C-alpha positions in Angstrom: -56.6 -74.9 151.4 -58.6 -75.0 148.1 -60.7 -77.9 149.2 -58.2 -79.5 151.5 -59.8 -80.5 154.9 -63.2 -79.0 153.8 -65.3 -80.0 156.8 -65.4 -82.3 159.9 -66.0 -85.4 157.8 -63.1 -84.7 155.5 -60.9 -84.3 158.6 -62.1 -87.6 160.0 -61.9 -89.5 156.7 -59.0 -87.8 154.8 -58.8 -90.7 152.3 -62.1 -89.4 150.8 -61.1 -85.7 151.0 -60.9 -84.1 147.5 -58.2 -81.4 147.7 -58.5 -80.0 144.2 -60.3 -80.5 140.8 -58.9 -79.4 137.4 -60.4 -79.6 133.9 -58.6 -78.3 130.8 -58.1 -79.2 127.1 -55.0 -81.4 126.7 -51.9 -79.4 125.8 -50.5 -82.7 124.5 -53.4 -84.2 122.5 -55.8 -81.7 120.8 -59.4 -83.0 121.0 -58.9 -84.4 124.5 -60.2 -83.1 127.8 -58.1 -83.7 130.9 -59.9 -84.2 134.3 -57.9 -84.3 137.5 -59.1 -85.2 141.0 -56.5 -84.8 143.8 -57.3 -86.5 147.2 -55.8 -87.2 150.6 -54.1 -84.1 151.9 -50.5 -84.8 153.1 -50.4 -88.2 151.3 -47.2 -90.2 151.5 -45.7 -91.6 148.3 -46.5 -95.2 149.5 -50.2 -94.4 150.3 -52.7 -96.4 148.2 -56.1 -95.3 146.9 -59.1 -96.6 148.7 -60.8 -99.8 147.6 -63.8 -98.5 149.6 -64.5 -95.5 147.4 -65.9 -94.6 144.0 -63.9 -91.8 142.4 -66.4 -90.1 140.1 -66.3 -87.4 137.4 -69.7 -86.0 136.3 -70.0 -83.8 133.1 -73.1 -82.1 131.8 -73.7 -79.8 128.8 -74.4 -76.1 129.6 -76.6 -73.6 127.9 -76.8 -69.8 128.6 -79.5 -69.0 131.2 -82.4 -66.7 130.5 -81.9 -63.0 130.8 -82.1 -61.9 134.4 -81.0 -65.2 135.9 -78.3 -64.8 138.5 -76.4 -67.9 137.4 -75.1 -67.5 133.9 -75.6 -71.1 132.7 -78.1 -73.9 133.0 -76.9 -77.5 133.2 -78.7 -80.0 131.0 -80.1 -83.4 132.2 -77.8 -85.5 130.0 -74.8 -86.7 132.0 -71.5 -88.4 131.3 -70.2 -90.3 134.3 -66.7 -91.7 134.6 -66.3 -94.0 137.7 -62.9 -95.3 138.9 -62.5 -97.9 141.6 -59.4 -99.6 143.0 -58.5 -103.1 144.1 -57.1 -103.8 147.6 -53.4 -103.1 147.6 -50.8 -105.7 148.4 -47.2 -105.3 149.7 -45.0 -108.0 148.2 -41.8 -106.0 148.9 -42.1 -104.2 152.2 -44.5 -101.6 153.7 -43.4 -98.7 151.5 -43.9 -100.5 148.2 -47.3 -101.7 147.1 -49.2 -103.0 144.1 -52.7 -101.9 143.2 -54.9 -101.9 140.1 -57.5 -99.4 139.1 -60.5 -99.7 136.8 -62.2 -96.8 135.1 -65.7 -97.4 133.8 -66.9 -95.3 130.8 -70.5 -94.2 130.1 -71.0 -97.0 127.7 -69.9 -99.7 130.2 -66.4 -100.1 128.7 -63.5 -100.3 131.2 -59.9 -99.3 131.2 -57.6 -100.9 133.7 -54.2 -99.7 134.9 -51.6 -100.1 137.6 -51.4 -97.4 140.3 -48.3 -95.2 140.1 -47.5 -96.3 136.5 -46.9 -93.0 134.7 -48.1 -94.5 131.4 -51.4 -95.4 133.0 -53.9 -97.3 131.0 -55.6 -96.5 127.7 -58.6 -97.7 125.6 -61.9 -96.7 124.2 -60.9 -93.0 123.8 -59.7 -92.7 127.4 -56.4 -92.6 129.2 -56.2 -93.0 133.0 -53.5 -92.5 135.7 -53.7 -92.7 139.4 -51.0 -92.4 142.1 -49.0 -90.1 144.3 -48.1 -86.7 142.9 -46.7 -83.3 144.0 -49.7 -81.1 145.2 -49.8 -78.3 142.6 -52.0 -76.0 144.6 -50.7 -72.4 144.9 -51.7 -70.5 148.1 -50.6 -68.8 151.2 -53.3 -70.4 153.4 -52.3 -68.9 156.8 -52.5 -65.4 155.3 -56.1 -66.2 154.1 -57.1 -67.4 157.5 -55.5 -64.4 159.2 -57.4 -62.1 156.8 -60.7 -63.8 157.7 -59.9 -63.6 161.5 -58.7 -60.0 161.5 -60.8 -58.4 158.8 -57.6 -56.9 157.3 -55.7 -58.1 154.2 -52.8 -60.1 155.6 -51.0 -61.0 152.3 -47.2 -60.4 152.0 -45.0 -60.3 148.9 -43.1 -62.5 148.6 -44.8 -65.3 150.5 -44.7 -69.1 150.4 -47.0 -72.1 149.8 -48.2 -73.5 153.0 -46.2 -76.7 153.8 -44.7 -76.7 150.3 -43.8 -80.1 149.0 -47.0 -81.8 150.1 -48.1 -84.8 148.1 -51.6 -85.9 147.1 -53.2 -89.0 145.5 -54.1 -88.0 142.0 -56.6 -89.5 139.5 -56.2 -88.2 135.9 -58.7 -89.1 133.2 -58.1 -87.8 129.7 -60.9 -88.4 127.3 -61.7 -87.9 123.7 -64.2 -85.0 123.5 -66.2 -87.1 121.0 -67.4 -89.1 124.1 -69.3 -85.9 125.2 -71.8 -86.0 122.5 -71.0 -82.8 120.6 -71.3 -80.5 123.6 -69.3 -77.3 123.3 -69.7 -76.0 126.9 -69.6 -78.5 129.8 -69.8 -78.5 133.5 -67.4 -80.7 135.5 -67.8 -82.0 139.1 -65.7 -84.6 141.0 -67.1 -86.7 143.8 -66.0 -89.4 146.2 -68.7 -91.9 147.2 -68.9 -95.1 149.3 -68.5 -98.2 147.2 -71.1 -101.0 147.4 -74.8 -101.5 147.0 -75.6 -98.2 148.7 -73.5 -95.2 147.6 -73.2 -92.2 149.9 -71.6 -89.0 148.6 -68.7 -88.1 150.9 -67.3 -85.1 149.0 -68.1 -83.2 145.8 -65.9 -80.4 144.4 -66.4 -78.0 141.5 -64.6 -74.7 142.0 -61.7 -74.1 144.5 -62.3 -72.4 147.8 -66.1 -72.4 147.8 -66.2 -74.4 151.0 -63.2 -73.1 152.9 -63.2 -69.4 152.1 -66.8 -68.7 151.1 -68.9 -71.2 153.3 -66.7 -72.0 156.3 -66.5 -68.6 158.1 -69.5 -68.4 160.4 -69.0 -65.1 162.2 -70.5 -62.9 159.5 -73.6 -64.9 159.0 -76.7 -63.2 160.6 -78.9 -66.3 160.2 -76.8 -69.4 161.1 -73.8 -68.2 163.0 -73.3 -71.5 164.8 -73.8 -73.9 161.8 -70.9 -75.8 160.3 -72.4 -76.0 156.9 -69.7 -77.7 154.8 -70.6 -81.3 155.4 -74.2 -80.6 154.4 -73.0 -78.9 151.3 -70.7 -81.8 150.4 -73.6 -84.3 150.4 -75.6 -82.3 147.9 -76.0 -83.1 144.3 -74.1 -80.3 142.6 -76.7 -80.2 139.8 -79.8 -80.3 142.0 -79.4 -78.6 145.3 -82.2 -79.7 147.7 -84.6 -76.9 148.9 -84.0 -77.7 152.5 -80.7 -76.0 153.0 -80.7 -73.5 150.1 -81.6 -70.6 152.3 -78.7 -71.4 154.7 -76.2 -71.6 151.8 -77.4 -68.3 150.4 -77.3 -66.5 153.7 -73.8 -67.7 154.4 -72.5 -66.8 150.9 -74.2 -63.4 150.9 -72.6 -62.6 154.2 -69.1 -63.9 153.4 -69.0 -62.5 149.9 -69.9 -59.1 151.4 -67.1 -59.5 153.9 -64.5 -60.1 151.2 -65.9 -57.2 149.1 -65.4 -54.8 152.0 -61.7 -55.6 152.6 -60.6 -52.7 150.4 -63.0 -50.4 152.4 -65.5 -50.0 149.6 -68.3 -52.1 148.0 -67.4 -53.0 144.5 -70.3 -55.4 143.9 -73.8 -53.9 143.7 -76.4 -56.1 145.4 -79.1 -57.5 143.3 -82.7 -56.2 143.7 -83.4 -58.9 146.4 -80.3 -57.8 148.3 -78.3 -60.9 147.4 -74.7 -60.7 146.3 -74.3 -60.9 142.5 -71.9 -63.9 142.8 -74.0 -66.0 145.2 -75.9 -67.9 142.5 -72.8 -68.3 140.4 -71.0 -69.8 143.3 -73.9 -72.2 144.1 -73.7 -73.4 140.5 -70.6 -75.1 141.8 -68.9 -76.7 138.8 -66.0 -75.9 136.5 -67.1 -74.5 133.1 -65.0 -75.7 130.1 -65.3 -74.7 126.4 -64.2 -77.8 124.5 -63.8 -75.8 121.3 -61.0 -73.6 122.6 -57.3 -74.5 123.0 -55.4 -75.0 126.2 -54.4 -71.8 128.0 -51.8 -72.0 130.8 -52.9 -68.9 132.8 -56.0 -66.7 133.3 -58.8 -69.1 132.1 -60.3 -69.8 135.5 -63.7 -68.1 136.0 -63.2 -66.3 132.7 -66.2 -67.9 131.0 -68.6 -67.2 133.9 -67.5 -63.6 134.5 -67.7 -62.8 130.8 -71.3 -64.1 130.8 -72.2 -62.0 133.8 -70.9 -58.9 131.9 -72.9 -60.0 128.8 -69.7 -60.5 126.8 -68.3 -63.4 124.8 -65.7 -65.4 126.6 -62.2 -65.7 125.2 -60.6 -68.8 126.8 -61.3 -72.5 127.4 -62.2 -71.7 131.0 -62.0 -74.6 133.4 -58.9 -74.8 135.6 -55.4 -75.6 134.6 -52.7 -77.0 137.0 -50.5 -73.9 136.9 -53.1 -71.1 136.9 -52.8 -68.9 140.0 -56.5 -69.1 140.7 -56.2 -67.6 144.2 -55.1 -64.2 142.8 -58.1 -64.4 140.4 -60.5 -65.2 143.2 -59.2 -62.6 145.6 -59.3 -59.9 142.9 -62.8 -60.7 141.9 -64.4 -61.1 145.3 -62.5 -58.1 146.8 -62.6 -55.5 144.0 -64.8 -57.1 141.3 -61.8 -56.9 138.9 -62.0 -53.1 138.8 -58.9 -52.4 140.8 -55.4 -53.8 141.1 -54.7 -57.5 141.1 -54.9 -58.8 144.7 -51.9 -61.0 145.2 -51.2 -63.4 148.0 -47.5 -63.4 147.2 -47.4 -66.9 145.7 -47.4 -67.1 142.0 -46.2 -70.6 141.0 -45.7 -74.1 142.3 -42.1 -75.1 143.0 -42.9 -78.1 140.8 -45.4 -76.9 138.1 -47.6 -79.2 136.2 -46.3 -80.4 132.8 -47.7 -80.5 129.3 -47.5 -84.3 129.0 -49.5 -87.1 130.5 -50.1 -87.5 133.5 -49.6 -83.7 133.7 -48.8 -83.5 137.5 -45.2 -83.4 138.8 -43.7 -86.5 140.4 -44.3 -86.9 144.1 -42.0 -85.5 146.8 -40.2 -88.6 148.2 -40.0 -86.9 151.6 -43.0 -84.7 152.0 -43.6 -82.5 155.1 -45.7 -83.9 157.9 -49.1 -82.4 158.5 -49.4 -80.0 161.4 -50.5 -81.6 164.6 -54.0 -79.9 164.7 -54.8 -81.7 161.4 
């Protein structure tokens, strides 16, 4: 799931559905930050990106929060925005072959153009850009997670398999010189899709994986809003400035669902805060990837490491963010179920059948014959 099909609007407009977001130091070019936005669940290799959307990355500097704050970091007001748009695609050689151009606009107004599905992408002004179909790198046994939520019992098996393995997505990869980030050491990363034109409406925004589908979607544990599908409201929010109107609803849903996950091992490993809230609720609501630009690329174990170290009052050790091959689901399950104090909670899937690479554009080539989506999608 990650962020695949994360609400009714994503289901009705899948071209704007962000499935995953990654941010990590380049393993190929030191001093570069790699940003990846995957869209369109169950893409076909001949699917084009939408000329009706803006594909946006937003980055802000982070500073440690004051003592006692539930969220470990505070995002600054300065923002670096990278917007990519696409031309209408044309089919000069049949329906399964198309030509399309993309344009990435940098914070200073410079642009980098490139051809969709060209592995070399386009490069200039300290930025390299690729867009096109790629193998979906996400690692998860999604049916087991849904069964766990439905039954209240851990449903993972070992070994297991990636749900509909071989799915493709439409990827946007932006690699930028960290000098463009104004000397920031710790940055927050969010990806968005917005309508393109004179009036831009945010369709989706994604920071961390599984916030919407595992932590906000289940309704049955929520004592306040048990009939509310909350994900579309959440998607429309500015990740760096949540509106007051729905904050209570988000907090109630997260407190209830995080408590559900914590109880799956028949004990409470997280101690509620003085106000009764779950210790992870405010961290989850600060919904962005946290990357340390001064630390080198790490293949595994960096996801959530910076935030969790800050909660413990310790110095972090890794670059944080999220890499393509990191098994983030095992990290998430272990933290929300036993707070990292017990055994690793595994869902039986540890790696992609086509892992990401260490060279641009970092994602594996698309499956030429991907599986069809299930009928209920």
